[in-house]
C-alpha positions as CSV (number, residue, x, y, z in Angstrom):
1,M,14.3,4.0,-24.2
2,P,14.5,7.5,-22.8
3,G,11.3,9.1,-22.1
4,R,10.3,12.2,-24.0
5,F,8.5,15.5,-22.8
6,T,8.1,18.9,-23.9
7,C,8.8,22.4,-22.7
8,A,7.6,25.6,-24.3
9,G,7.3,23.9,-27.7
10,R,10.4,21.5,-28.0
11,P,11.1,18.1,-27.3
12,V,13.6,17.1,-24.4
13,R,15.0,13.4,-24.1
14,L,15.2,12.3,-20.5
15,I,18.1,10.0,-19.2
16,T,16.2,7.1,-17.4
17,A,18.9,4.3,-17.3
18,T,21.0,4.4,-14.4
19,K,23.8,2.2,-16.5
20,N,24.1,4.9,-19.1
21,P,27.8,5.7,-19.2
22,R,27.5,9.4,-20.1
23,W,24.8,9.5,-17.3
24,R,27.5,7.9,-15.2
25,R,30.2,10.4,-16.0
26,A,28.0,13.2,-15.6
27,L,27.2,12.2,-11.9
28,N,30.5,10.9,-11.3
29,S,31.8,14.5,-11.8
30,V,29.8,16.4,-9.5
31,T,29.4,14.1,-6.4
32,K,30.7,11.6,-4.1
33,P,30.6,7.8,-4.9
34,E,28.5,7.0,-2.0
35,L,25.8,9.3,-3.3
36,I,25.5,8.2,-6.9
37,E,23.3,5.3,-6.3
38,E,20.7,7.3,-4.1
39,T,20.9,10.2,-6.4
40,A,20.5,8.1,-9.5
41,R,17.3,6.5,-8.0
42,H,15.5,9.8,-7.5
43,Y,16.5,11.0,-10.6
44,Q,15.2,8.0,-12.6
45,L,12.0,8.0,-10.5
46,A,11.8,11.7,-11.4
47,N,12.1,10.8,-15.2
48,E,9.6,8.1,-15.4
49,A,7.0,10.0,-13.4
50,F,7.6,13.3,-15.8
51,S,6.9,11.1,-18.7
52,K,3.9,9.7,-17.5
53,D,3.0,13.2,-16.4
54,D,2.8,12.8,-12.9
55,W,4.5,16.1,-12.4
56,E,4.2,16.5,-8.5
57,I,5.8,13.0,-8.2
58,A,8.5,13.9,-10.5
59,R,9.0,17.2,-8.8
60,Q,9.6,15.4,-5.4
61,H,12.2,13.2,-6.9
62,Y,14.2,15.9,-8.6
63,E,14.3,18.0,-5.7
64,A,15.2,14.7,-3.6
65,A,18.2,14.3,-6.0
66,L,19.2,18.0,-5.8
67,N,19.3,17.8,-2.2
68,L,22.0,15.4,-2.5
69,V,23.7,16.8,-5.2
70,P,23.0,20.7,-5.8
71,N,24.6,21.3,-8.9
72,F,23.5,18.2,-10.7
73,A,23.0,19.9,-14.0
74,E,20.8,17.4,-15.5
75,A,18.1,17.3,-12.8
76,L,18.3,20.8,-12.7
77,H,17.4,21.3,-16.3
78,N,14.5,18.8,-16.2
79,L,13.2,20.5,-13.1
80,G,13.5,23.5,-14.9
81,D,11.4,22.3,-17.8
82,L,8.9,20.6,-15.2
83,L,8.3,24.0,-13.4
84,L,7.9,25.8,-16.6
85,L,5.3,23.4,-17.8
86,M,3.5,24.0,-14.4
87,G,3.4,27.9,-14.9
88,K,6.5,28.5,-12.5
89,I,8.3,30.5,-14.7
90,S,10.8,32.3,-12.3
91,A,11.8,29.2,-10.4
92,A,12.3,27.4,-13.9
93,M,14.8,30.2,-14.9
94,D,16.3,29.8,-11.7
95,C,17.0,26.1,-12.1
96,Y,18.3,26.7,-15.9
97,E,20.7,29.3,-14.7
98,R,22.0,27.2,-11.9
99,A,22.3,24.3,-14.6
100,L,24.4,26.4,-16.7
101,A,26.6,27.5,-13.9
102,S,27.5,24.0,-13.4
103,K,27.4,23.0,-17.1
104,P,27.7,26.3,-19.1
105,Q,28.4,24.2,-22.3
106,S,24.8,22.8,-22.1
107,H,23.4,24.2,-25.5
108,K,19.9,22.4,-24.8
109,T,19.6,24.3,-21.1
110,R,20.6,27.4,-22.6
111,Y,18.0,27.2,-25.4
112,S,15.4,26.3,-22.9
113,L,16.4,29.4,-20.9
114,A,15.9,31.5,-23.9
115,T,12.2,30.3,-24.6
116,A,11.5,31.1,-20.9
117,Q,13.1,34.6,-21.2
118,L,11.5,35.2,-24.5
119,M,8.0,34.0,-22.9
120,C,8.4,36.7,-20.2
121,G,9.3,39.5,-22.8
122,N,13.2,39.6,-21.8
123,F,14.4,39.7,-25.3
124,A,17.8,41.2,-24.8
125,E,18.7,38.1,-23.1
126,G,16.3,35.6,-24.7
127,W,17.3,36.5,-28.4
128,K,20.8,35.8,-27.5
129,N,20.3,32.5,-25.8
130,Y,18.1,31.7,-28.7
131,E,21.0,31.1,-31.0
132,A,21.4,27.8,-28.7
133,R,18.9,26.4,-31.0
134,W,21.4,25.3,-33.5
135,A,22.7,22.7,-31.3
136,N,19.3,20.6,-31.9
137,K,20.5,17.7,-34.3
138,N,16.9,17.9,-35.7
139,L,17.2,21.5,-36.8
140,P,18.5,21.6,-40.6
141,H,21.2,24.3,-40.6
142,P,22.6,25.2,-44.0
143,G,26.0,25.4,-42.8
144,T,28.5,28.1,-44.2
145,V,27.4,30.0,-46.9
146,R,30.0,30.5,-49.5
147,E,31.8,34.0,-49.0
148,A,28.7,35.3,-47.2
149,A,29.0,37.4,-44.4
150,L,26.0,37.2,-41.8
151,W,23.7,40.1,-42.6
152,D,23.5,42.9,-39.8
153,G,20.5,45.0,-41.3
154,S,22.6,47.2,-43.2
155,P,22.4,47.7,-47.0
156,V,23.2,44.7,-49.1
157,Q,25.3,45.2,-52.3
158,G,24.1,41.9,-54.1
159,K,21.6,39.1,-53.2
160,L,20.8,38.5,-49.5
161,L,20.1,35.0,-48.5
162,L,17.3,34.4,-46.0
163,W,16.7,30.7,-45.0
164,G,13.6,29.1,-43.5
165,E,14.0,27.1,-40.2
166,Q,11.9,24.8,-38.2
167,G,8.6,24.1,-38.8
168,I,5.8,25.4,-41.0
169,G,4.4,27.6,-38.3
170,D,8.1,29.2,-37.7
171,E,8.5,29.9,-41.6
172,V,5.3,31.5,-41.7
173,M,5.8,33.6,-38.7
174,F,9.1,34.8,-39.6
175,A,7.8,35.6,-42.8
176,G,6.1,38.5,-41.5
177,F,9.3,40.5,-41.7
178,L,9.7,40.0,-45.5
179,P,7.8,42.8,-46.2
180,E,9.8,45.4,-44.4
181,I,13.2,44.0,-45.9
182,I,11.6,43.8,-49.4
183,A,10.5,47.4,-49.1
184,R,14.0,48.6,-48.5
185,G,14.8,47.2,-52.2
186,V,16.9,44.4,-51.1
187,D,17.3,41.5,-53.5
188,I,16.3,38.6,-51.6
189,V,16.4,34.8,-51.9
190,L,14.4,32.7,-49.5
191,K,15.5,29.2,-49.1
192,C,12.4,27.3,-47.7
193,A,12.9,24.3,-45.3
194,N,9.5,23.3,-46.2
195,P,8.9,22.6,-49.9
196,R,5.3,22.9,-49.6
197,L,5.2,26.7,-48.7
198,I,7.0,27.7,-51.9
199,P,3.9,28.1,-54.1
200,L,2.3,30.2,-51.4
201,F,5.3,32.3,-50.9
202,K,6.0,32.8,-54.4
203,R,2.4,34.1,-54.9
204,S,3.0,36.3,-51.5
205,F,6.1,37.8,-52.1
206,P,6.7,38.3,-56.2
207,Q,9.8,40.6,-55.7
208,V,11.2,37.3,-53.5
209,E,13.3,34.6,-55.5
210,V,11.9,31.5,-53.5
211,V,13.5,28.2,-53.5
212,H,14.2,25.2,-51.8
213,E,17.6,24.0,-53.0
214,L,20.3,26.5,-53.4
215,G,22.7,26.5,-56.6
216,M,26.0,27.7,-57.1
217,E,25.3,31.6,-56.8
218,K,27.1,33.8,-54.4
219,F,25.5,35.8,-51.9
220,A,26.6,39.0,-50.3
221,A,25.0,38.4,-47.0
222,H,22.9,35.6,-45.3
223,R,20.8,35.1,-42.2
224,P,18.2,32.6,-40.8
225,M,14.7,33.7,-40.5
226,G,14.5,33.2,-36.8
227,D,17.2,35.9,-36.4
228,L,14.9,38.5,-38.2
229,P,13.1,39.7,-34.8
230,M,16.1,40.1,-32.8
231,L,17.8,41.7,-36.1
232,L,15.2,44.3,-37.1
233,H,12.9,45.0,-33.9
234,P,14.6,43.3,-30.7
235,D,11.9,44.1,-28.1
236,L,9.1,44.0,-30.9
237,S,7.6,47.1,-29.3
238,S,8.5,48.6,-32.7
239,Y,7.3,46.2,-34.8
240,S,4.1,46.6,-36.7
241,A,3.0,43.5,-38.2
242,P,1.4,43.5,-41.8
243,K,-2.3,43.2,-41.5
244,Y,-1.8,40.1,-43.9
245,Y,1.2,39.0,-46.0
246,L,0.1,35.7,-47.4
247,K,-1.7,36.0,-50.7
248,A,-3.9,32.7,-51.2
249,V,-5.3,31.8,-54.5
250,T,-8.5,34.1,-55.1
251,P,-11.2,32.5,-52.4
252,Q,-14.9,31.9,-53.3
253,K,-16.6,33.3,-50.3
254,D,-20.0,31.9,-49.5
255,A,-22.7,34.5,-49.0
256,G,-24.7,32.3,-46.9
257,K,-23.9,31.0,-43.2
258,K,-21.1,32.2,-41.5
259,R,-18.4,29.4,-41.9
260,I,-15.4,28.8,-39.4
261,G,-13.0,26.2,-39.8
262,I,-11.8,24.2,-36.8
263,S,-8.5,22.4,-36.2
264,W,-8.2,20.6,-32.7
265,H,-5.3,18.2,-32.6
266,S,-1.5,17.8,-33.0
267,N,-0.2,14.6,-33.9
268,S,3.3,15.6,-32.2
269,T,4.7,13.2,-30.2
270,A,6.5,15.9,-28.3
271,T,4.0,18.6,-27.8
272,G,0.6,17.0,-28.9
273,R,-0.7,16.1,-25.6
274,Y,-0.7,19.6,-24.2
275,R,-2.0,21.5,-27.2
276,S,-4.6,19.2,-28.5
277,I,-8.4,19.4,-27.6
278,S,-11.1,16.6,-27.8
279,L,-14.0,17.7,-30.1
280,T,-16.4,16.8,-27.5
281,Q,-14.7,19.7,-25.1
282,L,-15.6,21.9,-28.2
283,N,-19.1,21.1,-28.2
284,P,-20.3,24.4,-26.6
285,L,-19.2,26.3,-29.5
286,F,-20.9,23.9,-32.1
287,A,-24.0,25.1,-30.0
288,L,-24.0,28.3,-31.5
289,S,-26.5,29.0,-34.0
290,G,-26.1,30.5,-37.5
291,I,-22.5,28.9,-38.1
292,E,-21.5,26.3,-40.8
293,W,-18.3,24.4,-39.0
294,L,-15.3,23.3,-41.6
295,N,-13.0,20.7,-40.9
296,L,-9.4,22.2,-41.1
297,Q,-7.6,19.2,-39.2
298,Y,-5.1,17.4,-41.2
299,G,-5.3,13.4,-41.0
300,D,-7.0,10.7,-42.6
301,V,-10.6,12.0,-43.6
302,A,-12.3,8.6,-42.6
303,E,-10.9,8.8,-39.4
304,L,-11.5,12.4,-38.6
305,E,-15.3,12.0,-39.9
306,N,-15.8,9.0,-37.3
307,Q,-14.2,11.4,-34.7
308,A,-16.7,14.1,-35.4
309,A,-19.7,11.6,-35.5
310,A,-18.5,10.1,-32.1
311,A,-18.5,13.9,-30.6
312,N,-21.8,14.7,-32.5
313,A,-19.8,17.6,-33.9
314,P,-21.4,18.9,-37.2
315,L,-18.3,19.4,-39.1
316,V,-18.4,19.9,-42.9
317,F,-15.4,17.7,-44.5
318,D,-13.7,18.3,-47.8
319,A,-11.8,15.3,-48.8
320,D,-10.0,17.2,-51.9
321,V,-8.1,19.5,-49.3
322,N,-4.9,17.7,-47.5
323,P,-2.6,20.4,-46.0
324,L,-0.2,17.7,-45.7
325,A,0.1,17.5,-49.4
326,D,-1.0,20.9,-50.8
327,L,-0.7,23.9,-48.7
328,D,-1.5,26.3,-51.4
329,H,-5.0,24.6,-51.8
330,F,-5.4,24.5,-47.7
331,A,-4.7,28.2,-47.6
332,A,-7.3,28.9,-50.2
333,Q,-10.0,27.1,-48.3
334,V,-9.0,29.0,-45.0
335,A,-8.8,32.4,-47.0
336,S,-12.6,31.6,-48.1
337,L,-13.6,31.1,-44.2
338,D,-15.2,34.0,-42.1
339,G,-12.9,32.7,-39.2
340,V,-11.0,29.9,-37.8
341,I,-10.8,28.3,-34.3
342,T,-7.7,26.3,-33.8
343,I,-4.9,25.1,-31.3
344,D,-1.4,26.2,-31.5
345,N,-0.2,24.5,-35.0
346,A,0.5,25.6,-38.6
347,T,-3.1,26.1,-39.3
348,A,-3.1,29.3,-36.6
349,H,0.1,30.7,-38.3
350,I,-1.5,30.6,-41.8
351,A,-4.6,31.8,-41.0
352,G,-3.3,34.7,-39.0
353,A,-0.7,35.6,-42.0
354,L,-3.7,35.6,-44.2
355,G,-5.5,37.9,-42.2
356,I,-8.6,36.0,-41.2
357,P,-10.2,36.2,-38.1
358,T,-8.4,33.7,-36.0
359,Y,-9.2,32.3,-32.4
360,V,-6.2,30.3,-30.9
361,L,-6.8,27.9,-28.0
362,L,-3.5,27.7,-25.6
363,P,-2.5,25.6,-23.2
364,H,-1.4,27.1,-19.7
365,T,2.1,27.4,-20.6
366,P,2.3,28.0,-23.9
367,D,5.0,28.2,-26.6
368,W,7.4,31.3,-26.1
369,R,5.8,33.1,-29.2
370,W,2.7,33.7,-27.2
371,F,4.2,35.2,-24.5
372,L,2.1,35.5,-21.0
373,N,-1.2,37.0,-20.2
374,R,-1.8,38.6,-23.5
375,K,-4.9,38.3,-25.5
376,D,-3.4,39.3,-28.7
377,T,0.1,38.7,-30.4
378,P,2.5,41.1,-32.3
379,W,2.5,38.6,-35.1
380,Y,-1.0,38.5,-36.5
381,P,-3.2,41.5,-36.1
382,S,-6.5,39.5,-36.7
383,M,-5.7,37.0,-34.0
384,K,-6.9,36.6,-30.5
385,L,-5.8,34.3,-28.0
386,F,-7.7,32.1,-25.3
387,R,-5.6,30.8,-22.5
388,Q,-6.1,28.2,-20.0
389,S,-6.7,29.6,-16.4
390,Q,-5.0,26.7,-15.0
391,L,-3.3,23.5,-16.0
392,H,-5.5,21.4,-18.1
393,D,-8.5,23.5,-17.9
394,W,-9.6,23.9,-21.5
395,D,-13.2,24.7,-20.5
396,S,-12.0,28.1,-19.2
397,A,-10.3,29.0,-22.3
398,I,-13.7,27.5,-24.1
399,R,-16.2,29.7,-22.1
400,A,-14.1,32.8,-23.0
401,L,-14.0,31.8,-26.8
402,Q,-17.6,31.6,-26.8
403,Q,-18.1,34.6,-25.0
404,E,-16.4,36.5,-27.7
405,M,-18.2,34.9,-30.3
406,T,-21.8,35.7,-28.6
407,S,-20.8,39.0,-28.0
408,G,-19.7,39.8,-31.6
409,D,-16.9,42.1,-30.2
């Protein structure tokens, strides 16, 4: 089986079998026959090391393969992903550009380049290359909308179809642009990719028709939600995000202790190991006085309670709240809190969109949407970001967060 690794928030599949016909064709097209076996050996060893997070070994073998075949697009792409994870952003983009020079039809590489460009704030090129995301077979695409033009931001005579894409966090984040479009008086139909969001979105945007499936009605124009930043505020400098735009069921605030929710783990096989934190690492936060800590982590409650007990984490669990089944109920729980501490996951987006003070712990190389070096984010005014100062160093991020909570700034 091919190995899997991630970069800037997306999974990438590695070719690790030297007898793979597609691999053979790719290498045959760029090198001499006598170099194939040695190049293949280095490439395979690099992929295997990468899949085990042996990054320096992987880098050495990718570079050895490229010394033999400098225009080997697959090796350039994978080396770019590796360098991006290592925080070497410029070198990563150079690899992607070299790979595209050799294989310009590679949508996978163009999307990787887009995420690096957006992360660095190169919006002009980044948004253009972000269109390559549609080559991902795992990303649902509604196809051609009957007789509807692609919306260019101009006034619409008729209904505008906006359709959600990617994960729950993506849909929530891009929904931050809806109030601006609603204010223009546009008649909007919003097609949710994730039906669990429908009750929450219907309450939050009563002027919008929110659906999961489309009927036979016709639309004057349509646009994927992920295009809205590029369309409305290409460099984000003119974007003033709403203080909040999601509305949960009226929460019951507790007038007693300060209540903070916490989410620490991602089950994603693609990105989870880079984003997740152990509860034990969060113990410095649990030592703060006057706080009641509520579990916001999705998963089996009994298993989560065992994790908390093993880490001596003083978490309060509510077995009636299951975000995997009922996001509306989960949003109400989040809205009842005084703050949320979370890794990069859907909880961060829901809390930020509800306007709850939210503290997000990020890996050294985050997903593109968190950009680089910023302590804030253009998407959510109530959110603050705490980053690893170096690879795998959660302690530095947690110390910074602890200081923030202690100072009360």
